C-alpha positions in Angstrom: -2.9 -20.7 -6.2 -2.0 -19.7 -2.7 1.7 -19.9 -1.8 3.0 -21.1 -5.1 5.1 -19.8 -8.0 1.9 -19.3 -10.1 0.5 -16.7 -7.6 3.3 -14.3 -8.7 3.2 -15.1 -12.3 0.5 -12.5 -13.4 2.4 -9.6 -11.8 5.7 -10.8 -13.3 4.1 -11.0 -16.7 2.5 -7.5 -16.3 5.8 -6.1 -15.2 7.8 -7.6 -18.0 5.2 -6.5 -20.6 5.3 -3.0 -19.3 9.0 -2.7 -19.6 9.0 -4.4 -22.8 6.3 -2.4 -24.5 6.1 0.8 -22.5 2.2 0.4 -22.5 1.3 0.0 -18.9 -2.6 -0.3 -19.2 -2.5 -3.0 -21.8 0.2 -4.7 -19.8 -1.8 -4.7 -16.6 -4.9 -6.0 -18.6 -2.7 -8.9 -19.7 -1.6 -9.5 -16.2 -5.5 -9.6 -15.0 -6.3 -11.9 -17.8 -3.5 -14.5 -17.0 -4.5 -14.2 -13.4 -8.1 -14.9 -14.2 -7.2 -17.9 -16.3 -5.0 -19.2 -13.5 -7.7 -18.7 -10.9 -10.3 -20.5 -13.1 -8.3 -23.5 -14.4 -7.8 -21.9 -17.7 -11.2 -21.8 -18.6 -11.9 -18.8 -20.9 -15.6 -18.5 -20.3 -15.3 -18.5 -16.5 -12.3 -16.1 -16.6 -14.2 -13.6 -18.6 -17.1 -13.9 -16.3 -14.7 -13.4 -13.3 -13.2 -10.3 -15.0 -16.6 -8.7 -16.0 -18.5 -9.4 -12.6 -15.7 -9.3 -9.9 -13.6 -6.6 -11.9 -16.1 -4.4 -13.4 -19.7 -4.5 -11.9 -18.8 -5.0 -8.2 -16.4 -1.9 -8.0 -19.1 0.2 -9.9 -21.6 -0.9 -7.4 -19.5 -0.2 -4.4 -18.7 3.4 -6.0 -22.4 3.8 -6.3 -23.1 3.1 -2.7 -20.4 5.5 -1.5 -21.7 8.2 -3.8 -25.4 7.7 -2.5 -23.8 7.8 1.1 -22.0 11.0 0.3 -25.1 12.7 -1.3 -27.0 11.8 1.8 -24.6 12.9 4.2 -24.5 16.4 2.5 
């Protein structure tokens, strides 16, 4: 997906939907879903795993690590 038109498609979809519906969060989510589908060869199960694991659980784990560091720091 590097360097092709398909790389910009999720962003264009998110912008178009945000302008059309005036709902930014749902438009961004649609852009994320389209990007995950493109990255995983239109496999919905792998796309869901990508969104759930890389999009939700890893940032929460990073946030927990930063929070623990800040508590230890004082």
